[in-house]
N, C-alpha and C positions, 0 to 999 in steps of 0.2 A: 532244342529247348535249353534254356540257360537257368542255372541256379541263381539264387539271389547274390551269392558271393561272386559268380561270374559276371552278373549284371553290374554289380558295384565296380568291379575291376574295368569292365568294358566302358562304362559311362563316366567313371570318375566321381561318382556319388558314394556315400557310404551306405551301408546296409540300412541303417536307421532312417536315412532320407528316402530310400526306396519304399520302406514300410510306411513312412509318413505320407508320401505321395499316394500310396494305395489307400490308406485310411481316409485321406481327404478327398477321395474320389477323382484324383487326377489320372489315375491308372486303374484299369479294370482289376478286380480281385484276381490274383494269380491262380493258375491251375495248380493242383497239388499232385505229387508223386505218391507212391504207396507208403512212404514214410511221413507224409503230410508236409514235405518240404515244398516251398514255392518254386514254380517253374514258369519261366517267361519265354516269349517268342522273340524273334528278331524284330518284329514290328513294335513290340513293347519296349525293347531296348532303344530302338530309333526314337519312339515317343519320349522316353526318359531323357535322351540326349537333347531333345527339343525343349523339354520342360527345363532342363538345366540351362539352356541358352536363354530361354525367357526369363528365368529367375535372375541370371547374371545381368541381364538388361534392366532389371528392377521391377519387372512384372510381378504383382502379388499373386499369392496362391489363389485368392478369390477370383482375380482376373483370369488366371490360367484355367480354373474350373469353369468359368463362364465360356471361355474359348472351347474348352473340351466339350461342353454341352452343345455348343454350335456345330462343332465337327461331327458329333454323333447324330445331330438333327439332319445332316445330309447337305447336299450341294445347294439347296435353296438358301443356305446361310452364307454362301461365299461372299456376298457384299459385306456383311457384318464382320466376317473373319478378316477380310482384306483390310477393312477400316481399323480393326483392332491391331493388326500387325503393322499397318502404316503408321498408326499413332505411336506404337512402341518404338518403331524404327526412328521416328522424328524425335522422341525423347532421348534416344540414344545419340543421334547426331547432335542434339543440343548439348548433351553432357560431354561429348567429344570436343565440341567447340569451346566449352567452358574450360575443359582440361587444357586445351591448347593455349588459351588465354593465361591460365595460371602458370603454364610452362614458360611462356614468354616473360612474365613477371620474375619468375625465378632465374631465368637466364640473365635478365638485365641486372638483377641484384648480384649475381655471381660476377658479371663482367665488371661491375663497380668494385667489388672486392678484389678481383684480380688486378685492377689498376691501383689498388692500395687505398681506395676511399673507405671511409669508415661508417658510411650510412647506406 
């Protein structure tokens, strides 16, 4: 079992974010020890790492909550979960392509400046 501080360190999230995800229903309410401190399992730590990944790809808290509900509903929801993750993956690929295009523009501008051009 992990304390909230250990979870924060393990996941790279801050303690407030862990509590926030719990309040929003993305994470099951934590078990408590005799001092009422939150305790988390390795499974919950893994789920938080995945939540962080989804957030970093731009998925909203609402979308993650919907995904979590599908997970909790069981394997009959696999097609919907696959579609959600595929859609998020495609959004991320589109963003990567956009960033590559922006990088090309910046590189061209730098090349002109290195040649002494003023525009």
